[in-house]
C-alpha positions as CSV (number, residue, x, y, z in Angstrom):
1,M,72.2,136.7,118.5
2,I,72.2,138.2,121.8
3,V,70.5,142.0,122.5
4,E,70.8,143.2,126.0
5,D,72.5,146.5,127.3
6,D,73.4,144.8,130.8
7,Y,76.9,143.3,130.1
8,L,76.5,140.3,132.7
9,V,73.4,139.6,131.6
10,A,74.4,139.5,128.5
11,L,77.3,137.3,129.4
12,Q,75.0,135.2,131.6
13,F,73.0,134.3,128.4
14,E,75.7,133.6,126.4
15,N,77.8,131.6,128.9
16,A,74.2,129.6,129.2
17,L,73.5,129.4,125.2
18,T,77.6,128.4,124.7
19,E,77.2,125.6,127.5
20,A,74.0,124.2,125.8
21,G,76.0,123.7,122.4
22,Y,74.7,126.8,120.9
23,E,76.8,129.8,118.9
24,V,76.1,133.2,119.9
25,V,77.1,135.0,116.7
26,D,77.3,138.4,118.6
27,I,76.1,140.3,121.5
28,A,74.6,144.0,120.7
29,S,73.8,146.5,123.7
30,T,71.6,149.2,121.6
31,A,69.0,148.7,118.9
32,E,70.7,150.4,116.1
33,E,73.9,147.9,116.9
34,A,71.6,145.1,116.6
35,V,69.9,145.9,113.2
36,Q,73.5,146.8,111.7
37,L,74.9,143.5,112.9
38,V,72.2,141.1,111.5
39,P,73.1,140.8,108.0
40,D,76.6,140.1,108.5
41,H,75.8,137.0,111.0
42,R,72.3,136.3,109.8
43,P,71.4,134.4,113.3
44,E,68.2,132.1,113.1
45,L,66.9,133.9,116.5
46,V,67.5,137.0,118.5
47,L,67.0,137.1,122.2
48,M,65.6,140.7,122.9
49,D,66.0,142.8,125.9
50,V,62.7,145.3,125.4
51,R,64.5,148.0,127.1
52,L,67.6,149.2,125.7
53,A,70.1,152.4,125.7
54,G,69.7,154.9,123.4
55,P,66.6,156.3,121.3
56,R,64.8,152.9,119.9
57,D,63.9,149.9,121.8
58,G,64.1,146.1,121.4
59,I,60.5,146.3,120.5
60,Q,61.8,148.3,117.4
61,A,64.4,146.3,116.8
62,A,63.0,143.3,116.8
63,T,60.1,144.6,114.7
64,E,62.5,146.1,112.0
65,I,64.8,142.8,112.0
66,L,61.9,140.8,111.1
67,D,60.5,143.2,108.4
68,R,63.8,143.5,106.9
69,F,65.5,140.1,107.7
70,G,62.8,137.4,108.7
71,V,64.6,137.0,111.8
72,R,62.4,136.3,114.9
73,S,63.2,137.2,118.3
74,I,62.7,135.9,121.8
75,F,61.9,139.0,124.5
76,I,63.4,138.6,127.7
77,S,62.5,141.5,130.2
78,A,61.3,142.4,133.2
79,F,58.4,144.6,131.5
80,S,55.8,142.4,130.3
81,D,52.5,144.5,131.0
82,P,49.6,144.3,128.6
83,S,50.6,147.8,126.8
84,T,54.4,146.6,126.3
85,R,53.2,143.2,125.2
86,A,50.8,144.6,122.9
87,R,53.1,146.6,121.2
88,A,55.9,143.5,120.8
89,D,53.1,141.6,118.8
90,R,54.0,143.7,115.9
91,A,57.4,141.7,115.9
92,N,55.8,138.1,116.3
93,P,57.9,137.0,118.9
94,V,58.6,133.4,119.5
95,A,58.6,133.6,123.2
96,W,58.3,136.1,126.0
97,L,60.6,135.5,128.7
98,A,60.3,137.3,132.2
99,K,63.6,138.7,133.7
100,P,65.5,137.3,135.7
101,V,65.4,133.9,133.5
102,A,67.3,130.7,135.0
103,D,69.8,129.6,132.4
104,Q,68.0,126.4,131.7
105,K,64.6,128.4,131.1
106,L,66.4,130.2,128.5
107,V,68.2,127.0,126.8
108,T,64.5,125.4,126.9
109,A,62.9,128.5,125.3
110,V,66.0,128.4,122.9
111,N,65.5,125.1,122.0
112,T,61.6,125.0,121.4
113,A,62.0,128.4,119.7
114,L,64.9,127.2,117.1
115,R,62.4,123.7,116.9
116,D,59.4,126.0,115.7
117,I,61.6,128.4,113.3
118,T,63.2,125.2,111.7
119,G,60.8,122.7,111.3
120,G,61.8,120.4,113.7
121,S,65.7,120.7,113.7
122,D,67.4,121.9,117.0
123,A,70.1,123.4,114.9
124,S,71.7,126.6,116.0
């Protein structure tokens, strides 16, 4: 699942992952929407932007998704200062990618994260 409030960036991520053989179960643009979609789709992994439109950010959403559903996230953000990353530690992210992120780097991070999460399988 992708959580990104910039439609064009979300579309880029979706295209890169789909071309790599992954299924993107949904795209959310707010923290609230992301949390609501997880029970319906049960993603194995969430690509989470840190700064989102609305009152809650991606760190809050990723933390709630982890606590409620056990789903981990890869943070993708232009903001990687120490205080932001320290806040993000609570969400136990699988990885942190700095924007802009190249398609191949994104796919590689997802491959590695899913292998770690699923114990060796590259299944999406």
